[in-house]
C-alpha positions in Angstrom: 160.1 16.8 30.1 158.9 13.3 31.2 155.5 13.1 32.8 154.1 10.7 35.4 151.7 9.3 32.8 154.5 8.6 30.2 156.3 5.3 29.9 159.6 4.8 31.6 162.9 3.0 31.3 164.1 3.7 34.8 163.2 2.0 38.1 161.8 3.8 41.1 161.1 1.2 43.7 159.7 3.5 46.5 157.2 5.2 44.2 156.2 1.8 42.7 155.6 0.3 46.1 153.5 3.3 47.3 151.5 3.3 44.0 150.8 -0.4 44.3 149.7 -0.2 47.9 147.2 2.5 47.1 146.0 0.8 44.0 145.3 -2.5 45.7 143.3 -0.8 48.5 141.2 1.0 45.8 140.8 -2.2 43.8 139.6 -4.1 46.9 136.8 -1.6 47.4 136.0 -1.6 43.7 135.8 -5.3 43.5 133.5 -5.5 46.4 131.2 -2.9 44.8 131.2 -4.9 41.6 130.2 -8.1 43.5 127.5 -6.0 45.2 126.1 -4.8 41.9 126.6 -8.3 40.4 123.5 -9.5 42.2 121.3 -7.3 40.0 123.3 -6.4 36.8 125.0 -8.6 34.2 128.7 -8.7 33.5 128.4 -7.4 30.0 126.1 -4.5 31.0 128.4 -3.5 33.8 131.6 -3.6 31.8 130.1 -1.7 28.8 129.0 1.2 31.1 132.2 1.2 33.2 134.5 0.9 30.2 132.8 3.8 28.5 133.1 6.0 31.6 136.8 4.8 31.9 137.5 5.8 28.2 136.0 9.3 28.8 137.9 9.8 32.1 141.3 8.7 30.6 140.9 10.8 27.5 140.0 13.9 29.7 143.1 13.1 31.8 145.3 13.2 28.8 143.8 16.4 27.5 144.1 18.1 30.9 147.5 17.0 32.0 149.3 16.2 28.8 147.3 18.5 26.5 146.9 15.7 24.1 145.0 12.4 23.6 146.8 9.2 24.6 149.5 8.4 22.1 149.3 5.5 19.6 150.9 2.3 21.0 154.5 1.7 20.2 153.9 -2.1 20.0 150.3 -2.5 19.0 150.4 -6.3 19.1 151.6 -6.3 22.7 149.0 -3.7 23.8 146.2 -5.7 22.1 147.3 -9.0 23.6 147.5 -7.4 27.0 144.0 -6.1 26.7 142.8 -9.5 25.8 144.5 -11.0 28.8 142.7 -8.3 30.9 139.3 -9.3 29.4 139.8 -13.0 30.1 141.1 -12.3 33.6 138.1 -10.1 34.4 135.6 -12.7 33.0 137.1 -15.4 35.1 137.5 -13.2 38.2 133.9 -11.9 38.3 132.2 -14.6 36.3 131.4 -16.7 39.3 129.4 -13.9 41.1 127.4 -14.5 43.3 128.6 -18.0 44.0 132.0 -17.3 45.3 133.0 -15.1 48.3 135.3 -12.1 48.1 138.1 -14.1 49.8 137.8 -16.9 47.2 137.9 -14.5 44.4 141.0 -12.8 45.8 142.8 -16.0 46.6 142.1 -17.5 43.2 143.5 -14.4 41.4 146.6 -14.4 43.5 147.7 -17.7 42.2 149.1 -15.6 39.3 152.8 -15.8 40.5 152.5 -19.6 40.2 151.4 -19.1 36.6 154.1 -16.5 36.0 156.6 -19.2 36.8 154.9 -21.8 34.6 154.6 -19.4 31.6 158.2 -18.3 32.1 159.3 -21.9 31.7 156.9 -23.0 28.9 156.3 -20.0 26.8 159.5 -17.9 27.4 161.8 -21.0 27.7 163.4 -19.6 30.9 165.2 -22.0 33.2 163.2 -22.8 36.3 165.0 -24.6 39.2 163.6 -27.1 41.7 163.0 -24.4 44.3 160.6 -22.5 42.1 158.9 -25.7 41.2 158.5 -26.4 44.9 157.0 -22.9 45.3 154.4 -23.7 42.6 153.4 -26.9 44.5 153.1 -24.9 47.8 151.0 -22.2 46.1 148.7 -24.9 44.6 148.3 -26.5 48.0 147.2 -23.0 49.3 144.6 -22.8 46.6 143.3 -26.2 47.5 143.0 -25.2 51.2 141.0 -22.1 50.2 138.7 -23.6 47.7 138.2 -26.9 49.6 137.3 -28.9 46.5 136.7 -32.1 48.5 133.8 -30.6 50.4 130.3 -31.9 49.5 129.0 -28.4 48.7 131.9 -27.6 46.4 130.9 -26.3 42.9 133.4 -26.3 39.9 132.5 -22.7 39.2 134.7 -21.8 42.2 137.7 -22.6 40.1 137.0 -19.6 37.8 139.1 -17.1 39.9 142.1 -19.4 39.3 141.6 -18.9 35.6 141.8 -15.2 36.4 145.2 -15.8 38.0 146.5 -17.5 34.8 145.3 -14.6 32.5 146.6 -12.0 34.9 150.0 -13.7 34.9 150.0 -13.1 31.1 149.2 -9.5 31.7 152.1 -9.1 34.1 154.6 -10.6 31.7 153.4 -8.5 28.8 153.3 -5.3 30.8 156.9 -5.7 32.1 158.6 -7.2 29.0 156.8 -5.6 26.0 154.7 -2.7 27.3 157.2 -0.9 29.6 157.7 2.0 27.3 154.0 2.6 26.6 152.1 5.5 28.1 150.0 4.4 31.1 147.1 6.2 29.4 147.6 4.3 26.2 147.3 1.0 28.0 144.3 2.2 30.0 142.5 3.4 26.9 143.2 0.3 25.0 141.8 -1.8 27.9 138.7 0.5 28.1 138.0 0.2 24.3 138.3 -3.6 24.5 135.8 -3.8 27.4 133.5 -1.4 25.6 133.4 -3.7 22.6 133.1 -7.0 24.5 130.5 -5.6 26.9 128.3 -4.1 24.1 128.5 -7.3 22.0 127.6 -9.4 25.1 124.6 -7.2 25.9 123.3 -7.3 22.4 123.7 -11.0 21.8 122.4 -12.2 25.1 119.4 -9.7 25.0 118.5 -10.8 21.4 119.2 -14.4 22.0 118.6 -15.1 25.8 120.6 -17.9 27.4 118.8 -21.0 28.7 117.4 -21.2 32.2 120.1 -23.7 33.1 122.8 -21.4 32.0 121.3 -18.5 34.0 121.1 -20.7 37.0 124.7 -21.9 36.7 126.4 -18.6 35.8 123.9 -15.8 36.4 126.4 -12.9 36.1 127.5 -14.0 32.6 124.3 -15.4 31.2 122.2 -12.3 31.1 122.3 -9.4 28.6 120.8 -6.1 29.6 119.0 -6.0 32.9 117.0 -3.3 34.6 119.2 -0.4 35.7 118.3 1.7 38.7 119.9 5.1 39.6 121.7 3.4 42.6 123.2 0.7 40.4 124.2 3.3 37.8 125.9 5.3 40.6 127.8 2.2 41.8 128.9 1.5 38.3 130.2 5.1 37.8 132.0 5.0 41.1 133.6 1.7 40.1 134.7 3.4 36.9 136.6 6.1 38.7 138.2 3.7 41.1 139.1 1.3 38.3 140.6 3.9 36.0 142.7 5.4 38.9 143.9 2.0 40.2 144.8 0.7 36.7 146.9 3.8 36.0 148.7 3.3 39.3 149.3 -0.4 38.8 150.6 0.0 35.3 153.0 2.7 36.5 154.2 0.5 39.4 154.8 -2.5 37.2 156.8 -0.2 34.8 158.8 1.3 37.6 160.1 -1.7 39.6 161.0 -5.4 39.4 158.3 -7.9 40.3 160.5 -9.2 43.1 160.3 -5.8 44.8 156.5 -5.5 44.4 155.6 -9.1 45.3 155.3 -8.6 49.1 153.3 -5.5 48.7 151.1 -7.1 46.0 149.8 -9.6 48.6 148.3 -6.8 50.7 145.3 -7.1 48.4 144.4 -10.3 50.2 144.2 -8.3 53.4 142.2 -5.5 51.8 139.9 -7.9 50.1 139.2 -9.8 53.4 138.4 -6.6 55.2 136.1 -5.4 52.4 134.4 -8.8 52.3 133.7 -8.5 56.0 132.5 -4.9 55.6 130.2 -5.4 52.6 129.1 -9.0 52.9 129.9 -10.3 56.4 132.4 -12.8 54.8 135.4 -13.7 56.8 138.0 -16.4 55.9 138.0 -19.5 58.1 141.3 -21.0 59.5 141.9 -23.2 56.4 141.4 -20.3 54.1 143.8 -18.1 56.1 146.4 -20.9 56.0 145.8 -21.2 52.2 146.3 -17.5 51.7 149.6 -17.6 53.7 150.8 -20.5 51.6 150.0 -18.6 48.3 151.6 -15.5 49.6 154.7 -17.3 50.7 155.0 -19.1 47.4 154.6 -15.9 45.4 157.1 -13.9 47.4 159.6 -16.8 47.3 159.2 -17.1 43.5 159.8 -13.3 43.1 162.9 -13.5 45.3 164.3 -16.4 43.2 163.5 -14.4 40.0 165.5 -11.4 41.5 168.5 -13.6 42.1 168.3 -15.1 38.6 168.0 -11.6 37.1 171.1 -10.4 39.0 173.0 -13.5 37.9 172.1 -12.9 34.3 173.2 -9.3 34.6 176.5 -10.3 36.2 177.1 -12.8 33.4 176.4 -10.3 30.7 178.7 -7.8 32.4 
């Protein structure tokens, strides 16, 4: 009998939408906690501890609910490549801590539908009409309004969350096209192992060979190895592990269970959750330009997903 944690070849839009909404609320809280801990911990240290905890949690979940460890990937190359995309997305997303606000991080990440369109045209050689090109332009304008690169105090490091959007787009395409049949636990464990390795290597290298003072000033979250760990920081890291493991399983299942066009409007609720968490944890609140930018990015992403839905239905009709 099929289990919730198994892969799927059937769509269930209602379940997928509910899972995504819950996962995004959880992720917004987790991301704010990561940023909070990022003032005192390094990226590599945090990821090594959190990923180890994730690995244990996911394996225990498999043993308890499936009475087995997560199965070996059906398409190892796709699972490995997806894990690499998640690593790069996470480096870009959190790498600018503490020099970006929660809103800037969220808005940069949610340029990913723009990159899904670009990758579909350039890598997958899919036809992209002028309407979707226009949506890309509108989304890019939204990113400009949020980041405000022409301001005197603008720092290039604020572009890093947009790099996260590019890598997350690769993750979305890989999950939907080549990892749909994989167990959600398999994908989660593969990601956890990848972060365990990269986090441990980063800690060892940067502790043994410290980065320059200039690097530590420019990218403090990425330029340190192991830093002093308090019980409070360890507790935050472990809480983030539970939230991260749960939300990742929910997100993978949602992407496996419904078309991107159905999930796109729900997906942008993260911008709302992130703004609320930014206000709660840090007193950050988007200004009028940033709100306008988020609306443009959301509109471009939803329109892109709608056009993709139409194109998919046309291809299905032609095949029939």
